[in-house]
N, C-alpha and C positions, 0 to 999 in steps of 0.2 A: 566493418568487421571489428575494428578495435573499440568501437562505441559500445558494443555488447559486453566486451571484456571489462571495460571501464565501469559499466553499470553493475556487472556481476561483482566486481571488486568492491564497489560502494555498498552493495547489499551485504556482502561478507563482513565488511567493516562495521555495518550496523548490527549484525548478529554478534560480532565480537564485543562491541561497546555495550550491548544490552545483555551480554553473557547468555546468549541462546545457543548453546552448544553442549556437546557431551565430551567429557575428558576421558581419554584412554591412556593408560600407562603400560608401557612394555619395557620392562627392565628399568633402566634409569632415564628412559625417554618418555616425554609426555606429548601426546597428540591431541588436537582438538578437532572433533567431527562436527561440522556445521550442517544445518538442514540442506536437503537436496533441492537444488534449483532446477525446475523443469523448463520454465519458459520466461523470456523477458520480451515484452512488447513495448517498443519505444515509439510513441506518436508525438505529434507536435503539441498536444494539449496535456498528455499524461504519459506516465510510464507504469506498466503493470508487471509485477514480479509474481510468478506462480512457483510455489515451493511446497515441500512436505517436510514435516518434522520427523526426526529420527525417533525410534522407539525409546521411551524413557525420558523424553523431554516433555515437561508439563505445558499443555497448550495455553494455560492461563498466563504463562510468562509473556506472551505477546501483548496481552492487555496490561499486565503489571509493568512491563518495560516499554510501554508505548512512548513515554517521554524520551527515552534514549534513542528509539528508532526515529522520532521526530527531529532530534538533534542532528542526526547524520543524514537522513533522507530529505528532510524538509518538513515544514509545519503542516502542509496540506496532504496528510496521508489518510488512507481509508483501508482498514484491515477487514477482510472477509474470510470466512471459512470456519471449520470446526474440527475438533479431534486431531486430525493429522494433516489434511490438505488445506492450505491457506493461499491467499493472494493479498499483496499489498499494492495499492494503487497510489501513486504519487502524482498529484495534480500540479502542473507547472504554474497555474494562476489560481488565485483565490477569488471568492465571490466579492463583488463590490459591496461596500457598506450601505450604499443607497442605490436602489434600482429605479430607473425612470419608467413610468407606465406608458407604453406605446400600444394603443389599441390595434393598430395595423399588424403588429408583430404577434399578438396573441389571438387575433380573430380566427385564423384557420383551426386553432385547437378547440375553440369554444363555440363555433358556429352551430354545431349539432346538439348542443346541450340546452336543456330547458332553463335552468337557473345556474349559470356558471359562477364560480367564486374563485377569483385569482388571489392567491395568498403570497406567493413568492416564486423563487427560482431555485432549482437545484444546480449543482456544480456541472452537470452534464448539459 
């Protein structure tokens, strides 16, 4: 239970660091409205945050401030979405620099292909 609250707080910290929020002033008080977090999926290989931006927040801020999000959430992040609804996937491990070619591991994927070409491996 507290794990999701900790992850939620980390995402809000990332939004605060990247200045992805809307400022609302009421009298002498200033409030910060952050994007609405819909879902947090925490798996052993990745954590996925689903959220929507508030009206008036530029979606390009996510790509412009990607470096700030990486500083808080980690260097292996993937941002998907457009206009209003987005997801950030934080991978806990990065790809190795050198991949070892094992025919037994890739054979099930290429056995029905006429001319298979193995180029690399994605993070999934």
